[in-house]
C-alpha positions as a printed NumPy array, in Angstrom:
array([[  11.795, -190.926,   38.442],
       [  15.001, -190.769,   39.398],
       [  16.889, -191.175,   36.788],
       [  20.664, -192.554,   37.162],
       [  23.103, -191.668,   34.411],
       [  26.169, -193.878,   33.676],
       [  29.428, -194.191,   31.214],
       [  29.39 , -197.277,   29.704],
       [  33.278, -197.16 ,   30.205],
       [  33.353, -197.433,   34.426],
       [  30.486, -199.757,   34.32 ],
       [  30.61 , -203.929,   34.369],
       [  28.973, -206.06 ,   31.999],
       [  27.183, -207.84 ,   35.524],
       [  26.616, -203.461,   36.998],
       [  24.728, -202.927,   33.851],
       [  22.097, -205.422,   34.296],
       [  21.705, -204.552,   37.785],
       [  21.3  , -200.768,   37.055],
       [  18.618, -202.418,   33.897],
       [  16.401, -204.246,   36.406],
       [  16.536, -201.861,   39.293],
       [  13.014, -198.964,   39.049],
       [  15.206, -196.579,   38.148],
       [  15.077, -194.593,   34.909],
       [  18.814, -195.091,   33.298],
       [  20.801, -192.797,   30.971],
       [  23.401, -195.048,   29.481],
       [  26.754, -193.115,   27.355],
       [  30.2  , -193.552,   26.283],
       [  30.959, -190.889,   28.462],
       [  29.861, -188.498,   30.918],
       [  33.038, -186.189,   31.271],
       [  34.319, -187.127,   34.974],
       [  37.506, -188.859,   33.906],
       [  39.09 , -188.614,   37.042],
       [  36.646, -189.925,   38.333],
       [  35.52 , -192.565,   35.997],
       [  39.872, -194.159,   36.698],
       [  38.913, -193.996,   40.22 ],
       [  36.215, -195.479,   41.053],
       [  32.455, -196.671,   39.661],
       [  30.17 , -194.286,   39.875],
       [  26.402, -193.316,   38.797],
       [  24.912, -189.898,   38.484],
       [  21.473, -189.7  ,   40.366],
       [  19.601, -186.939,   39.172],
       [  22.966, -184.437,   38.499],
       [  24.619, -185.65 ,   42.396],
       [  27.367, -187.697,   41.997],
       [  27.657, -191.125,   44.425],
       [  30.428, -193.076,   44.337],
       [  31.135, -196.504,   45.408],
       [  32.974, -199.936,   45.503],
       [  30.738, -201.407,   42.382],
       [  27.389, -200.362,   40.488],
       [  25.232, -202.491,   42.665],
       [  26.695, -201.33 ,   46.348],
       [  25.634, -197.628,   44.528],
       [  22.083, -198.783,   43.853],
       [  22.03 , -200.758,   47.52 ],
       [  22.766, -197.892,   48.827],
       [  20.135, -195.371,   46.244],
       [  17.58 , -198.166,   47.568],
       [  18.444, -198.187,   51.362],
       [  18.286, -194.992,   51.185],
       [  14.416, -194.537,   50.015],
       [  13.166, -197.393,   52.08 ],
       [  14.541, -194.923,   55.063],
       [  12.076, -192.034,   53.316],
       [   9.735, -193.925,   52.756],
       [   9.019, -194.762,   56.344]])
């Protein structure tokens, strides 16, 4: 199962709801030691790899789109 890690300082309440309702395992933490990225834009750590976007929902949608393409 894919593991998402989010920094609670970086995620909005709507973004957190979307992440919790996703099919992925979620690890919420107060800090992921990515302060430069956190300050700059929304991000998630997906199975240890940094993913950024305009919103957490956008990142989540991109992951789901990638998963659909892999299933085809």
